[in-house]
Structures are given as structure tokens and as C-alpha cells.
N, C-alpha and C positions, 0 to 999 in steps of 0.2 A: 160469402163469395159467389158471384154469379156464374152460371154455367150457360154457355151458348150451344144449342143443339143443332147439328147439321143433319137434315133428313135427306138421304140420298137414294134415289131410285123408288120404285113402288114399295118395296119391303121397308125401307127406312122411313118413308113418309107414313105408312100405316102404323108402324111401331111408335113413331114420334106422336102421332094423333092420339094413340091409346095411352101413351106414357103421360101426356099433359092432362088427359081426361082422368086418369087414375090418380094423379096429384090433386086435382080439384075435387074429385069424390072424397079423397082422404081429408082434405082441408074442410069440407062441408059435412064431415061426420058430426053426429049430435054430440054436443060437449059432454053430456053425461056418459057417453060410451067411450070416451077417450082415457078414463081412469087417471086423469091429472087434474090439478087445480086450474080454474079458468085463466089465471095469469100465465101459467106454463103452456097451456093450449094456445093462448093468443101469441106467445112468443114463437112457438112452432110454426103457426099459420104464417106469421110475418116472415120467418126464415125461409119457408117453402116459396112464398110469393117473390121475396127478393132474389132468391137463387135462380128460379126457373121462369119467372114472369116480370114484367114491369107495367107500371100505370103511368099514363100521361098525366101530369100534375094539373093540366089545364081543365080537366073534367073529372068530377068526383064520381060521376055515374058510369063512367067508361069501364068496360070489362077488362080484367087483366090480360095483357098480351104475352104470348109465349116468347122467350128469347130464342127464336128459331129462324133457320134459313132453310128453304124448301127447294130441292133440286130434282127434276125428273124430265126426261125427254119427251114424255107424253103428258098432255094436260089433265087427263081424266082423274087420276088418283089424288093429285094435288087439289083440284076443284072440290072433290068429294070430301077430303080431309078438312079443308077450310070450312066447308059448309057444315060438317058435323060438328065442329068446334063451336061455330056460331050458334047453332040449334040448341046446343047444351045450355045456353044462356048463363054460363059461368066464366068462359074465357073465350079468347079468339086469337087468331094469328095476326101478326103486324101486317099492314098494307104494303104492297110492292116489295115483299121479301121472298117472292117466289119466282123460280125460273123454270119454265117448261117450253118444249117445242112441240112440233106436230108429229115428229117421227122418232120412234125409240131406237135402241141400239141393236135390236134383234138378237139378243143374248149373245152378242159378240163382244168380248172384252176389248179387243183391239178397235172396234168402232167407237166404243165409249171412250177409251183412253187416248187414242190417237186423232180421232176426228171431233167428237162432241166436246170432250174435255177442254181442248185448247180454245174452242169457240166460246165456251161458257165461262172460262176462267175470270176475265176481268169483271163481268157482271156478278159472279159469285162472290169474289173477293171484296167487291164494293159493298155488297149486301152484308157481308161478315163484318166489315169494318164499321158500317152503320150501326149494327147491333152491338159491336164492342164499345162504341162511343156512349151507348146508353148505360153501360155498366160503371158503377163507382168503383168496383173492384172485381176484375175479371179473374175468375178462379181457373178457367180452362175451357176446352171444347169436348163435346160428347158427339161423336160421329155414329149414326145408325145406318147400316147397310147390309145387303145380302152378298154372299159369295157367288151365287149361281148365275145371275143374269148378266146383262151388258151394261146398263146404266148404273145401277147401284154399285157394281164391282169396278167396271171400267172408269166411268166418269168419277166415281167415288174415290178411287185410288189416285186419279189425276189431281182431283181438287184437294185431297188430303196433303199431297205433296206440295201443292201451292200455298196451302194453309201453313204448313211448316215454314216455307221460305218467307212468308209474310209475318208470321209470329214465332220467330225462332226459339223464344224462351217460354212460350205458353205450353201448358200441359194439354196433350191430345190424347183422349181415351176413345178407342174405337170399339163399338159392339158389333159383332158380325154374326150372321145366322148361317150355319152350315147346311147345305141342301140335303134332302132325303138321299139315303144311300141307293134306293131303288131307282133314283133318277128323276129330275124335273125337266132338264134339258140335256141333250146328248153331249155338249161340250162343257158341262158344269165343272168337270174336273180341271180342265185347262183354265177356266175362269177363276176357280178357287185358288189354284196354285199361283197364277199370276197376281192375283189381288193380295194374298197373304205375303208373298215376298216383297211386293212394294210397300205394303203397310209396315212390315217388319222393319224397313229401313227408315221409316219416317216418324211413326208414332210412338208414344211412351208405353202404351200397353194395348193389347187387343183381348177383349172378353169374347170367348167363343161360345156360342150356343147351337146345339145340334137339333134340327128339326125332328129327328127320330126320337130323341130323348123328350122333347117338348110334347110331341104327339102322345108318347107313353103316359106322361103325367096328365094329359087331358082325358085320356081314355080310362086309365087305371085309378087315379087318384080322384079326379074331378068328376068321374062318372059321366062324361059328355059322350052321347051316342053319335051324333053327327058333327064331327070336329071341323070348324072352319078356321081360316087364318086369324080371324078376330079372337077366337079362343086361345090360339097359340101366342098371339101378340099380348093378350092379358097376362099369360104365365111369364112371358119375357119381361114385361113391365114390372110385375110384382117382384121378380128377381132383382132387376136393375134398381128400383126404388128402395128396396130393402137396404141396399148399400148406400145410394146416393141422397136419400132423404135425410133432413137434419138429425144430428146425434152428437154425442160427446165421445171423443177418442181419448183412450187412457194410454198415452204414449209411453211414459215412464212413471215409476212409483211417485205419486204426489204431484204429477203434471198431466193437465187435460187440456184439450183444445177442441174446437168445433170440426165437424166432419167436412172435409173438402177434397176435391179430386186431387189436389197437390199432395195432401198428407197422405192419402190412400196410395198414390203412385209411388211416392218416396219409399214407403215401406214395401210395397208389393213387388217393385222391380229395382232391386238393389244392384243388379248387373244387367246391362242393356242386352246381353245375349239371350236372356230369358224373359220374354214379354207375353207370353200366352197365359191368360187367366181363365178359370172356369168358376162357376157358381153352383152352390147347393143350398136349398131351402128346406125348412121344416117348420111347422106342418104345412101341408097343402091338401084342401078338402073342399067339396062343394059347399056354397054359401049356406045352404039348407041345413048342413051338419055342424056348423061352426057354434052355434048357440047350444048344442047338446054335447059338446066336447069340453074336456077339462084336460089341461097338461101341466106336468111338472118340469121344471128346468132340468133336473137330473136326467129324466127319461128322454127329453128332447136331445139334450147335448150327447148323451150316449149313442143315440141313433145317428146323429150328424157326424160323430167322430168315425163311426163304422162306415158311413157313406164315404168318408174321405179316404179311409184306409182301403176299402174294397172298391173304391171308385165307382160307386153306384149313383146313378142319376137321381134316384128318388128313394123314399124310405121303404117303399114296398119292394120285396124281393132282394133285400140286402144279403150278401154272402157273409155270414157270421164266422165261417171257417177261417177266413183270412185274418191273420194276427200279425201285429207289429213284431218284427224280429224274424219272421218266416223267411226262408231263403229258397231260391230256385236251384235247380241242380247245378247251374253254373256259378252258384255263389252270389247272385244278385238278390236285391230285396223283392219279396213277393208283393209286398203292400205298396200302394201309391205313395211315392216319396215326394215331399214338397220342398220348396225353396222359401216360401213365405206364405203365411195365412192372415186373413183379416176376418175376424168373428164379430158380427154385428147382432146384438140382442136387443129386441123391442118388446115392450109390454110391462105387465105386471111383475113387481119384485125383481127387476133386472139385476139389482145390486147383490142379491142373495145367490145368484147362479155361480156355480163353481166351474171355471174354465181352465183349471191347471191341466186337465187331460190333453189339452190341445198344445201345451207347452212342452210335451214329452219329446226329447231330443231325438228319439228313434223315428219320429214322424218325418224328420227333416234330413237333408243331405248332411253328411258328416262335417262339412266344412262351414255350416251355417252357425254363427256364434250363439251360444245360449242366450236367451233373453231378447234376441233380436229377431225371432221367428214368428212370434204372434202379435198381432195388434188387435186390441179389443176395443169395441165401441158399444155404447148403450144409450137407449132412449126409453124412458118410462111410459111414453105415450102409446097407446094401442095403434098398431098398424094394419090397415086392410081388414079390419074387424077381427083379427086374431088377437085373443087375449095375451098370448105369449108367442113369439116367433123368433127364429134364428136364421141367419144367412151366413154362409161361408164363402168368402172370395178366396180362391186358392191358386197360387202359382206352383203347379205340380206337373207330373208326368201325364196327367189325365188326357189332354187332347192329342197326344202323340199317336195313339194307336190309329185314330181317325186320319190324322194327317199322313201317317205313313201309307195307309191304304189308298188315300186320294193321290198321293204323289206316285205311288206305283201304277194306279190305273191310268193317270195322265201320261206317264213315261211310256206305258205300252202303246198307248194311242199315238203319242208323238213319234215313236220309233217306227211305227208302221205309216207315218205321214197322214194320219187321219185328220181331216178338216184343217190342216195347217194352212193350206191355201187361203182359206176364208180369213185367216188372221194377216197372212203376208199381204193381201190385197189392200189392207188399210195401213200398212206401213210397219207392222210388227215382224221383226226378222227372227231367224232361228236362234240367233245368240240371245235374244230377249227370253226365249223359253228356256234355254240352257242356263242362263244366269238364275232364273227362278228356281229351277230344280236344284241348283248348287246351293243357293240361299237356304231353302227349306230342308235339303239333306243335312246341312250343317246344324240347323235348328233341332232337327230330329236327333242327331248325334249328341248334341249338347244335353238334351233333356234325358236321353237314354242313359248318360253317364252321371246323372244326378246321384 
């Protein structure tokens, strides 16, 4: 099933470019390093190409073209991303599927949502329909954007709403990047709450990734001294593709199906009040260390389970004191409780891995039915050079602490009327802010009661 990617704003376009490049690097891995027979490798490559790319049948020599629509209010990033793709010699973006203007949204969500969004709507929807017509079987949409700026968040939220109106029955998965806590722009908390509240009403699920966590992974696990956005984007894409690349889903005993956005969403979001997803990966290390490392499934899954329980972003510095069943003084669960988990295993001997520890009913909310909490996926082919790797997509309490903090900061600013006039002048009224606060407060309350 094909996935159409919407790259929204500077952040979304850079992540999208890196994602398609990572897919192509994976496809062009030396066959001997994939650890699967040539026919299985060929099958995997064809799956990747048909899901994320298409080729014009009229020319055999033409490079695969990404199934993508690019939107940014400034032309620079889109031009650079398209040029990098062509330069790789492995793939390219489709012609005339880019929308850019000469002036950005100035980190103002209202400017993006109320001014730029409506102007861009018709052109963007037309480009999306063009891409959809090239799909034999449309699996859904993947939207990439940041929460902090004006274009990615403001225009992104508006375009996503239009996409839902245009494709009411399609699956829409949003991946958003949470800004640094120390601050990227002064109004980032406003932009974040306005974006999240609008997305929550529109999309099927939101995968949240925090810049602070990604930065830690780059510095502590990958040993990168001068961390650039490109390094962070590589980590994001490794996580995303661990889930979205082809694999086999073991839905029920004796029943398997291929990996798709629809199957994942159906399992991960059983109730529409709970749409926030987070991702945890293991192992993550510098490329130079991979060939000298050896892992066992038992050890990897033991660490990954504790990362889930203790809500750790990476395998280094996990709090092993947190145990399932521990209670807070008020009688709540001390460990991170989940609603649903999707465990994807890739690499050597995947079928020997014992995943029963992730089926423990104590990991989940008491009303989650046994047997309905964990979805397992496998792919024997090596991914991103790791002989064995595991990724956990989780619908749990994990993002709530950060959301609570952001809503609190935004409310303090709003109650003192800080920068509100900048939003009012573009047509956003105080009631819009209040609606966003109410929506997210309800989301936080729902997750806290898990």
C-alpha cells in the first residue's frame, strides 16, 4: 500500500528529504549484508519502492520519484532538498509538486493558519490528488512538521484539516517535532498548543518526538560532538522507518499480514480520545561501532521493556528501580502505563525472540482486554546496518509530562496577554486560544487517568 508524504515547513521538508534518502540507502545495501536470500531481498526492495516511490513506465532509466508533496512559505529549503535528492543519483522528487512563496510566516501560527493556509489550500490539494491518482492502492498519508514555527505548524495544521475534508476515510498519521525546552522561538508554546489541538481533532494519530531527547541520543549514544539538524533528522528517520518499512504483522495466532499505516493505526488508536504515540529504539550507536557489536534478542528486549516502564528516551541511563506494580503515595501506578504497543523486530533470528514480557497485563490500563494490547511485527532483513534491532511504538502516558509543561507555560503567557495581539491581527481570536487549552487539558486528563 502506497504512502503519500506531506512535507510541511522547513522542518518537515528536511526530515522528508532525509527519510527518502535513508530508504534509498537501505535499498542499495550490499545484498550479502542483508542476511536474507536474494529473492526475499528483491521482494523487500520492490515493497519499499512501491510504497514510498513510483516510476514512470515510459522510461526505464528514470530515477524513482518520491510520493511527496512539499510545502513551505520560503523557497530556500525546498530548493535545497530537491537538489540534494537529484545529486544522490538514486531518487528525485516529482516535478511541479512543490509550493513555496517568497515570504515565511514569521514563527506566527495565526499568520500560517489564517493567511498562508487558505491561499495555498487549492494548489496543495490539487498536488495531493495528483499523487493519489498515481497510487494503485493508497494506504494513507504521512505528514511531517514541527510544532514551533509558523509555516510547518500553522499552514501544516490548516492543510491537514483540508486533507481530512478531501479524504474523509484515508488514514492520516502526523509526525511532529517538539521544540527544545530552552526555547527556539519566544511564542513556541502558543504554536505548539494551537497545532496539537487542531491536529487532535483531525488526524488518526500523532507521533511526538522531542528535540531534547533526540539531541541526547546524538550526543550520548552516537558520540556526535557538533550536533546539526541533519544528525537529529537521521535519528528521527531511523525511528520512523523502523516502523514503516516493509515487514510482517502477526495480528492473531495463525494470521499475518503486511505492514501498513492502516493496520498500525487500527491497533494503536483503539479509542479516538487517545492519539499520542511515542517511539523507542534499540540499539543506537555510531556507524563505526556497529561491526564490532553483537546483540542477543533477550538483552535488547529486556532493555526496551525497561525503557517503556521507566519512560526512558534511550538505553543509556535507564532507571532500573522503577518496577511494574509500584505505586505512588496516592495509589497511582509509578510506571509508564500504556493503552497499546507495537513491537517491530528486524534482523537475524527474529522468529526466536521471546516477546511475552510485553504482553504483561500490568503494563497496560486495567480495562485493556488481554491479547489486544501488543501487536508484533517481524522482518528478517537487516535494517540500517544493525544485525538486530527493535522499535516500540507506544500509546502511553509518556508525552503527557511535556504537554502539561507546555500548556502551563502557554497559559501563563496568555493570561498576561503576552504577544496575543500578534495573533489577533491575523484573525485568531481569544476563543481560539481557549478552545485549544480546553482540548489539550482534556487530553492530559484522559491520559493521566489511564
